[in-house]
C-alpha positions, 0 to 999 in steps of 0.5 A: 522245295519238297516234291510235296510243296512243288505239287502244291504250287504246281497241280493248281497252277495247271488247273488254273490255266486250262480254266482260264483258257477255257473262259476265253472260249476261242473257237481256234483252240483246244486246250486239255489237261491230262496227267499234268499235262496241258496241251493247247491245240490249234484248228491247224493242228499246231501245238503247245505244250505246257507241263509240270516236270516234277524232277526239276520242280519246274512247269515247262513250256514249248511253243513257238520252237522254243522252250522255256523253264519255269521256277516257282518264286514264293517271293513273287507268288509267280513261274519265272523262267531263270534264263529270260525273266519271263513269267509264265503266264505272260509268256502264255499270253503272248504265245497265243497273242502271235499265233492268233494274231490278236492280242490275248489276254488270259483271266486271272485267278 
């Protein structure tokens, strides 16, 4: 995948994630996207980070003392972690649900 092809799928994905998080209007969560880094900050100061990693052509996520590296699988139209098979949006929903102790479903585009 070229850098241009990567940017064409990674940048819109991060934008869609921040819009979905904003749409949820969770008072205990602040989501900010700056320079291809999506930072989720909780009321108690804890942070999760989802960011574009151009060199690897991946989206990386760090949460709950774990890290995921998601690759774009065009045939599935999804970002999937090769090691675990986890999908980006589902992984973030799960992490948020555990953190907030209630189900969180991100509105899909």
